[in-house]
VMD Tcl script that builds the backbone (N, CA, C; Angstrom):
set m [mol new atoms 261]
animate dup $m
set s [atomselect $m all]
$s set {name element resname resid chain x y z} {
  {N N MET 1 A 8.916 20.429 -14.553}
  {CA C MET 1 A 9.782 19.841 -13.654}
  {C C MET 1 A 8.984 19.435 -12.378}
  {N N ILE 2 A 9.427 18.225 -11.912}
  {CA C ILE 2 A 8.803 17.539 -10.904}
  {C C ILE 2 A 9.817 17.587 -9.625}
  {N N SER 3 A 9.558 18.358 -8.441}
  {CA C SER 3 A 10.346 18.372 -7.401}
  {C C SER 3 A 10.420 17.090 -6.535}
  {N N LYS 4 A 11.598 16.808 -6.020}
  {CA C LYS 4 A 11.875 15.613 -5.372}
  {C C LYS 4 A 11.690 15.764 -3.834}
  {N N GLY 5 A 11.807 14.728 -3.197}
  {CA C GLY 5 A 11.651 14.579 -1.561}
  {C C GLY 5 A 13.002 14.970 -0.977}
  {N N VAL 6 A 13.096 14.828 0.239}
  {CA C VAL 6 A 14.396 14.910 0.966}
  {C C VAL 6 A 15.288 13.793 0.545}
  {N N LEU 7 A 14.819 12.604 0.894}
  {CA C LEU 7 A 15.656 11.337 0.587}
  {C C LEU 7 A 15.228 10.566 -0.640}
  {N N HIS 8 A 13.958 10.789 -1.118}
  {CA C HIS 8 A 13.508 9.867 -2.229}
  {C C HIS 8 A 13.392 10.727 -3.524}
  {N N GLU 9 A 13.661 9.957 -4.533}
  {CA C GLU 9 A 13.342 10.645 -5.873}
  {C C GLU 9 A 11.892 10.144 -6.158}
  {N N VAL 10 A 11.375 10.970 -7.102}
  {CA C VAL 10 A 9.894 10.616 -7.550}
  {C C VAL 10 A 10.050 9.451 -8.594}
  {N N PRO 11 A 9.453 8.406 -8.311}
  {CA C PRO 11 A 9.565 7.188 -9.252}
  {C C PRO 11 A 8.648 7.489 -10.536}
  {N N SER 12 A 9.003 6.818 -11.474}
  {CA C SER 12 A 8.286 7.037 -12.732}
  {C C SER 12 A 6.912 6.995 -12.820}
  {N N ASP 13 A 6.276 5.879 -12.091}
  {CA C ASP 13 A 4.638 5.787 -11.990}
  {C C ASP 13 A 4.198 6.990 -11.394}
  {N N MET 14 A 4.670 7.693 -10.407}
  {CA C MET 14 A 4.122 8.732 -9.731}
  {C C MET 14 A 4.418 9.957 -10.617}
  {N N GLN 15 A 5.579 10.083 -11.299}
  {CA C GLN 15 A 5.780 11.168 -12.270}
  {C C GLN 15 A 4.716 11.213 -13.411}
  {N N LYS 16 A 4.443 10.150 -13.924}
  {CA C LYS 16 A 3.438 9.838 -14.847}
  {C C LYS 16 A 2.137 10.571 -14.436}
  {N N ALA 17 A 1.615 10.120 -13.252}
  {CA C ALA 17 A 0.397 10.479 -12.678}
  {C C ALA 17 A 0.439 12.073 -12.482}
  {N N LEU 18 A 1.490 12.553 -11.866}
  {CA C LEU 18 A 1.761 13.995 -11.605}
  {C C LEU 18 A 1.764 14.790 -12.893}
  {N N ILE 19 A 2.390 14.423 -13.972}
  {CA C ILE 19 A 2.362 15.187 -15.251}
  {C C ILE 19 A 1.133 15.174 -15.854}
  {N N ALA 20 A 0.147 14.260 -15.653}
  {CA C ALA 20 A -1.115 14.085 -16.289}
  {C C ALA 20 A -1.997 15.177 -15.783}
  {N N ASP 21 A -1.765 15.880 -14.691}
  {CA C ASP 21 A -2.665 16.879 -14.173}
  {C C ASP 21 A -1.897 18.128 -13.908}
  {N N THR 22 A -1.768 19.216 -14.548}
  {CA C THR 22 A -0.838 20.279 -14.211}
  {C C THR 22 A -1.384 21.091 -13.020}
  {N N ASN 23 A -2.568 20.948 -12.492}
  {CA C ASN 23 A -3.018 21.518 -11.308}
  {C C ASN 23 A -2.473 20.791 -10.189}
  {N N ILE 24 A -2.550 19.460 -10.302}
  {CA C ILE 24 A -1.791 18.662 -9.026}
  {C C ILE 24 A -0.365 18.798 -9.160}
  {N N LEU 25 A 0.117 18.856 -10.343}
  {CA C LEU 25 A 1.614 19.033 -10.382}
  {C C LEU 25 A 2.104 20.330 -9.707}
  {N N GLU 26 A 1.320 21.491 -9.901}
  {CA C GLU 26 A 1.625 22.512 -9.181}
  {C C GLU 26 A 1.714 22.555 -7.690}
  {N N LYS 27 A 0.461 21.969 -7.267}
  {CA C LYS 27 A 0.334 21.671 -5.689}
  {C C LYS 27 A 1.631 20.758 -5.160}
  {N N TRP 28 A 2.006 19.904 -5.949}
  {CA C TRP 28 A 3.148 18.934 -5.659}
  {C C TRP 28 A 4.337 19.749 -5.466}
  {N N ASN 29 A 4.670 20.643 -6.466}
  {CA C ASN 29 A 5.699 21.458 -6.444}
  {C C ASN 29 A 5.850 22.461 -5.443}
  {N N ASN 30 A 4.644 22.815 -4.776}
  {CA C ASN 30 A 4.491 23.673 -3.729}
  {C C ASN 30 A 4.624 23.114 -2.436}
  {N N LEU 31 A 4.660 21.752 -2.327}
  {CA C LEU 31 A 4.888 21.100 -1.148}
  {C C LEU 31 A 6.268 21.399 -0.441}
  {N N THR 32 A 6.657 21.143 0.621}
  {CA C THR 32 A 7.940 21.224 1.354}
  {C C THR 32 A 8.506 19.966 0.799}
  {N N PRO 33 A 9.896 19.865 0.867}
  {CA C PRO 33 A 10.625 18.646 0.366}
  {C C PRO 33 A 10.245 17.505 1.332}
  {N N ILE 34 A 10.118 17.836 2.630}
  {CA C ILE 34 A 9.735 16.656 3.549}
  {C C ILE 34 A 8.237 16.250 3.339}
  {N N GLN 35 A 7.345 17.126 2.917}
  {CA C GLN 35 A 6.096 16.614 2.554}
  {C C GLN 35 A 6.128 15.838 1.388}
  {N N ARG 36 A 6.812 16.173 0.357}
  {CA C ARG 36 A 6.919 15.317 -0.889}
  {C C ARG 36 A 7.534 14.006 -0.554}
  {N N ASN 37 A 8.465 14.079 0.365}
  {CA C ASN 37 A 9.273 12.714 0.755}
  {C C ASN 37 A 8.265 11.771 1.414}
  {N N GLU 38 A 7.242 12.310 2.258}
  {CA C GLU 38 A 6.387 11.483 2.905}
  {C C GLU 38 A 5.577 10.837 1.789}
  {N N TRP 39 A 4.912 11.538 0.873}
  {CA C TRP 39 A 4.111 11.067 -0.096}
  {C C TRP 39 A 4.880 10.004 -0.828}
  {N N ILE 40 A 6.069 10.235 -1.225}
  {CA C ILE 40 A 6.830 9.231 -2.047}
  {C C ILE 40 A 7.086 7.975 -1.241}
  {N N CYS 41 A 7.561 8.129 -0.033}
  {CA C CYS 41 A 7.727 6.940 0.769}
  {C C CYS 41 A 6.428 6.164 1.121}
  {N N TRP 42 A 5.374 6.867 1.295}
  {CA C TRP 42 A 4.090 6.309 1.649}
  {C C TRP 42 A 3.626 5.500 0.462}
  {N N THR 43 A 4.022 5.934 -0.655}
  {CA C THR 43 A 3.483 5.302 -1.970}
  {C C THR 43 A 4.433 4.039 -2.299}
  {N N THR 44 A 5.752 4.256 -2.041}
  {CA C THR 44 A 6.675 3.179 -2.493}
  {C C THR 44 A 6.913 2.038 -1.565}
  {N N ILE 45 A 6.594 2.232 -0.162}
  {CA C ILE 45 A 6.970 1.235 0.836}
  {C C ILE 45 A 6.085 0.023 0.699}
  {N N VAL 46 A 4.803 0.098 0.159}
  {CA C VAL 46 A 3.989 -0.954 -0.010}
  {C C VAL 46 A 4.528 -2.147 -0.841}
  {N N LYS 47 A 4.041 -3.320 -0.555}
  {CA C LYS 47 A 4.681 -4.399 -1.223}
  {C C LYS 47 A 3.886 -4.910 -2.456}
  {N N LYS 48 A 2.577 -4.755 -2.421}
  {CA C LYS 48 A 1.780 -5.258 -3.613}
  {C C LYS 48 A 1.673 -4.036 -4.684}
  {N N PRO 49 A 1.768 -4.314 -5.911}
  {CA C PRO 49 A 1.685 -3.495 -7.069}
  {C C PRO 49 A 0.213 -2.773 -6.982}
  {N N GLU 50 A -0.804 -3.682 -6.710}
  {CA C GLU 50 A -2.236 -3.097 -6.570}
  {C C GLU 50 A -2.312 -1.989 -5.568}
  {N N THR 51 A -1.625 -2.154 -4.300}
  {CA C THR 51 A -1.649 -1.295 -3.313}
  {C C THR 51 A -0.962 0.056 -3.626}
  {N N ARG 52 A 0.172 -0.151 -4.450}
  {CA C ARG 52 A 0.893 1.089 -5.005}
  {C C ARG 52 A -0.005 1.920 -5.735}
  {N N ILE 53 A -0.691 1.239 -6.736}
  {CA C ILE 53 A -1.625 1.919 -7.660}
  {C C ILE 53 A -2.621 2.608 -6.981}
  {N N GLU 54 A -3.198 1.964 -5.882}
  {CA C GLU 54 A -4.214 2.768 -5.011}
  {C C GLU 54 A -3.574 3.816 -4.210}
  {N N HIS 55 A -2.436 3.772 -3.902}
  {CA C HIS 55 A -1.826 4.932 -2.964}
  {C C HIS 55 A -1.591 6.076 -4.058}
  {N N ILE 56 A -1.201 5.771 -5.220}
  {CA C ILE 56 A -0.994 6.859 -6.256}
  {C C ILE 56 A -2.344 7.487 -6.535}
  {N N LYS 57 A -3.438 6.882 -6.788}
  {CA C LYS 57 A -4.625 7.416 -6.834}
  {C C LYS 57 A -5.073 8.319 -5.733}
  {N N ARG 58 A -5.039 7.564 -4.401}
  {CA C ARG 58 A -5.312 8.463 -3.352}
  {C C ARG 58 A -4.633 9.655 -3.172}
  {N N MET 59 A -3.284 9.514 -3.446}
  {CA C MET 59 A -2.457 10.853 -3.418}
  {C C MET 59 A -2.908 11.779 -4.256}
  {N N MET 60 A -3.220 11.524 -5.629}
  {CA C MET 60 A -3.683 12.547 -6.574}
  {C C MET 60 A -5.039 13.084 -5.974}
  {N N ASP 61 A -5.796 12.362 -5.505}
  {CA C ASP 61 A -7.156 12.884 -4.831}
  {C C ASP 61 A -6.908 13.696 -3.825}
  {N N GLU 62 A -6.015 13.468 -2.891}
  {CA C GLU 62 A -5.960 14.147 -1.708}
  {C C GLU 62 A -5.184 15.507 -2.054}
  {N N LEU 63 A -4.146 15.353 -2.855}
  {CA C LEU 63 A -3.507 16.657 -3.321}
  {C C LEU 63 A -4.489 17.721 -3.827}
  {N N LYS 64 A -5.447 17.062 -4.684}
  {CA C LYS 64 A -6.370 17.800 -5.488}
  {C C LYS 64 A -7.344 18.496 -4.272}
  {N N GLU 65 A -7.537 17.828 -3.130}
  {CA C GLU 65 A -8.288 18.324 -2.065}
  {C C GLU 65 A -7.369 19.369 -1.204}
  {N N GLY 66 A -6.271 19.499 -1.425}
  {CA C GLY 66 A -5.410 20.430 -0.625}
  {C C GLY 66 A -4.569 19.782 0.442}
  {N N LYS 67 A -4.649 18.377 0.654}
  {CA C LYS 67 A -3.832 17.817 1.695}
  {C C LYS 67 A -2.483 17.951 1.367}
  {N N ARG 68 A -1.572 18.076 2.463}
  {CA C ARG 68 A -0.229 18.206 2.178}
  {C C ARG 68 A 0.677 16.979 2.591}
  {N N GLN 69 A 0.071 16.003 3.220}
  {CA C GLN 69 A 0.863 14.731 3.537}
  {C C GLN 69 A -0.125 13.679 3.633}
  {N N PRO 70 A 0.393 12.357 3.641}
  {CA C PRO 70 A -0.663 11.246 3.899}
  {C C PRO 70 A -1.242 11.372 5.302}
  {N N CYS 71 A -2.382 10.956 5.431}
  {CA C CYS 71 A -3.109 10.847 6.640}
  {C C CYS 71 A -2.775 9.463 7.312}
  {N N CYS 72 A -2.496 9.698 8.664}
  {CA C CYS 72 A -2.421 8.463 9.463}
  {C C CYS 72 A -1.045 7.666 9.195}
  {N N TRP 73 A -0.192 8.473 8.869}
  {CA C TRP 73 A 1.190 7.810 8.285}
  {C C TRP 73 A 2.217 8.074 9.491}
  {N N PRO 74 A 2.895 7.127 9.909}
  {CA C PRO 74 A 3.760 7.316 11.178}
  {C C PRO 74 A 5.043 8.105 10.527}
  {N N GLY 75 A 5.220 8.260 9.349}
  {CA C GLY 75 A 6.375 9.010 8.777}
  {C C GLY 75 A 7.402 8.237 8.019}
  {N N CYS 76 A 8.330 8.608 7.313}
  {CA C CYS 76 A 9.205 7.935 6.456}
  {C C CYS 76 A 10.163 7.130 7.485}
  {N N PRO 77 A 10.269 5.830 7.471}
  {CA C PRO 77 A 11.293 5.120 8.331}
  {C C PRO 77 A 12.654 5.460 8.039}
  {N N HIS 78 A 12.903 5.919 6.709}
  {CA C HIS 78 A 14.146 6.264 6.225}
  {C C HIS 78 A 14.650 7.581 6.695}
  {N N ARG 79 A 13.717 8.416 7.198}
  {CA C ARG 79 A 13.986 9.652 7.685}
  {C C ARG 79 A 13.855 9.816 9.260}
  {N N ARG 80 A 12.887 9.033 9.787}
  {CA C ARG 80 A 12.369 9.008 11.169}
  {C C ARG 80 A 12.719 7.762 11.697}
  {N N PRO 81 A 13.791 7.448 12.453}
  {CA C PRO 81 A 14.066 6.148 13.001}
  {C C PRO 81 A 13.022 5.646 13.905}
  {N N LYS 82 A 12.116 6.353 14.712}
  {CA C LYS 82 A 11.192 5.975 15.420}
  {C C LYS 82 A 9.954 5.351 14.670}
  {N N ALA 83 A 9.757 5.762 13.262}
  {CA C ALA 83 A 8.710 5.157 12.478}
  {C C ALA 83 A 9.123 3.837 12.135}
  {N N LYS 84 A 10.307 3.309 12.304}
  {CA C LYS 84 A 10.799 1.980 11.720}
  {C C LYS 84 A 9.996 0.924 12.547}
  {N N LYS 85 A 9.528 1.154 13.632}
  {CA C LYS 85 A 8.845 0.001 14.500}
  {C C LYS 85 A 7.551 -0.304 13.767}
  {N N TRP 86 A 6.999 0.532 12.812}
  {CA C TRP 86 A 5.690 0.264 12.184}
  {C C TRP 86 A 5.826 -0.501 10.893}
  {N N PHE 87 A 7.071 -0.753 10.544}
  {CA C PHE 87 A 7.404 -1.515 9.246}
  {C C PHE 87 A 8.064 -2.794 9.517}
}
mol reanalyze $m
mol bondsrecalc $m
mol representation Tube
mol addrep $m
């Protein structure tokens, strides 16, 4: 089972990446719903498919390192109205 975020469902491309590595999937499921939400939004808000692929790869690498949320991310604009100014 793949746990979802607060506002966002895990898209299929992220699900595929998470399922491919059980260690990272366990780390993912141990994140808080808000932390998972931030990763999902950070990955899906980009416009180019190439950037989305890069974000998924970086997410996997950073989860493996033990990071719990994207670095230098103002936050999900769907959850934090103040973050909308960055998008």
